[in-house]
N, C-alpha and C positions, 0 to 999 in steps of 0.2 A: 642908817637911810638907804632907801632903795636907789639903786643906780637906774636912771630913767634909759638908760642905753642898753638894759639887758631883757627887754621886752615885757616888763611888768606892768606896761600903761593900758593895760585892756586889750591887747592884741596878742595872737600867738606869733611865735617867730616864723612859721612856716607859711602865714598868710602872704608873705612876700616872695615866697619860692616861686620860680617860674614852673607852670605846670606843662609837661610835654605830652602831646599826643602822640608824637612819631615813636615808632619802635625803637628799642635800643640798639647798639652796634651789634652786639651779639647776635641779636634776632635777625638784624638784616644780614648779616654773614650766614647764617643760617639758610635764610631764603635764598641768598645768592647761590648758595652750594648746592641747595635741593633743584634749583632752576638749572645749573651747570649739569647736574647728573640727569635731569630730564632730557636736556638737549644731547647728552652722551647716548642715552637710550634710544632717541631719534636717530642719531647718527649711525648706530650699530643694527637699526632695521634694514631690511631690503628697500630698494628705491621705490619700487611699485606699492609696498605699505606706506612710505613717507607720503607718497601723494594721496593716499585717501585719508590721512589725518587733518581734520580742520585746523588751519592756522593761516596766517597772513603770508601773501606771496613771499615777501622779503625774507622771512624767517626760514621757509620752506627752502628757498633759494640758497642761503648760507650752509644748511643742512645737507644739501645735495652736492654742493661743493666742497664741503668737507668730506664726504665720503669718495671723492675722486682723488684727493690727495693722498700719496703713498709716503712722501718724504715725513720723518718723525717730526722734526722742529717745525715745518711747514703745518702739519696737521695738529701739532699742538697749539701753534698761534691761531690756526682757524677755528679750534674747540673753544678757544678763549673769546673769538668773534660770535660765536655761537651763542656762548653763556651770556655774551652782552646782549644781543639780540632777543634772547628768551626772557630777559630781564624787561623788555619794552611791552611783554604782552598783558592783557588786561587779565584780572583773574578768573574771569569766565571763561576765557580762551585757555589758560593753563588748566583748568579744570576739565574742560573738554578734550585737552590732548592726554591729559592724565587718565580719564576715562577709557579712551580707546586703547591705550598701552595696556591698561589694568585687564580689559576685556580680551586682548590677545594672550595675556600671560594665564588667565583663566581658562582658555580656550586651549592653548596649547599644552596646559596641565591635564585636561580633559582627553585631548588626542593621545597624549603619553600613555595615560592609564588604560584607554581603550586598545591601544597598540599592545601593551603589555598582556591585557586579557586575551587579546587573538592569539598571541605567543604561546601562552600558557595551554590555550585551547589545542594549538597545532601540536604542542609536544605530548599532550595526553593522547590526541590521535595515534601519534607515532608508538606511545607506550602501551596503549591498551585498546584491542579492538573492539571492547564496549563502546567506548566513546564514538566510534563511527555510528551505531545503533542510535545512541542518543541523540547524535546529530540529525541524523535520518528521522526521527520522531519530532523533533523541532523543525526541520525545514524538509517536508516531504518531497519538494520540487528538487532536491540535489540529486546529480548523477552519481551513484553510490559505487558504479564500476569505477568510473573515472578517479575518484577519490581513493578507492581501495588500491588501484594501479599507482596513483601518486604517491600514496603512504609506503607501498612496497619498494618503490624507487628511491625515496626518500631515506628511508631505513639502510638500503644498499650503499647510497652515496655516503651515508655518515660511517658505515662499517668500511668503507674502502677510501675514505677521506677525499671524495671527489667534490667537485662544485655542487653547491646545493640549489639546483635547478628545481627539482620536484618539491623541496622543501619550502622555497619560494611561491611557488605555485599555489600549493598549500594554503599559504597564508593569504593570496590574492583570493583564492574562492571564499575564505571565512571572511575576509573584508566585505566582500559583495554581499555576502548573505547578512552580514551585520547590518549593511547599508539600506538592505530591503527591509529589514525587520525593524529598522529605526524609523523609516519614513512615514508610515501611515498615522502617526501620532500626531504630525504636524499640521495640516490644512485646516482642522477644524477650528484653530485660535484665530485665523486670520480675518474670516469674515464676521465674527461676533463682534469685534470692536469698531469695526467700519461703520461708521454711521452716515445716511445719506448726506450727500452735499447739498442738493437742492430740496426744497420741499413744496 
């Protein structure tokens, strides 16, 4: 005989289970940890950068307050408060903050790569006189005489273990040249997409 309490009466035993739309406890914990880390990233950014991030005033205030605290325990407690405040943000606000932080990371990677390229170019100039000729071909406006003197001085500085004054000057000149060659490509894009506001 079929036991009527066993669920064989025409319905599935799972029918009466409650359906939860809420995320699981472990998912909530992961979300909280991610928001805590996002808050920490903001605390570690300079104040002027934090001021440029789109976020509610009360969240920004606790982040700036945390930056001021030097005491380890006080800072730890404030960081927990930062995490709590981060959890009050809407998803679109979190996405906007994340987007800004990601753009800074990308920019700083690009800046670092550009800096390394300039350093390699400077080392080539010191190692090989032909590099100066190549540079002159790419940038006819450079003062070859000034650069030649700086290269000679930089070599002397290295040989005599003196402070790298000329070495740094060469880097600054290369940086200026790179800045000049990077600029002309930009202006054309801005006016293509601007549509007239009134017709």
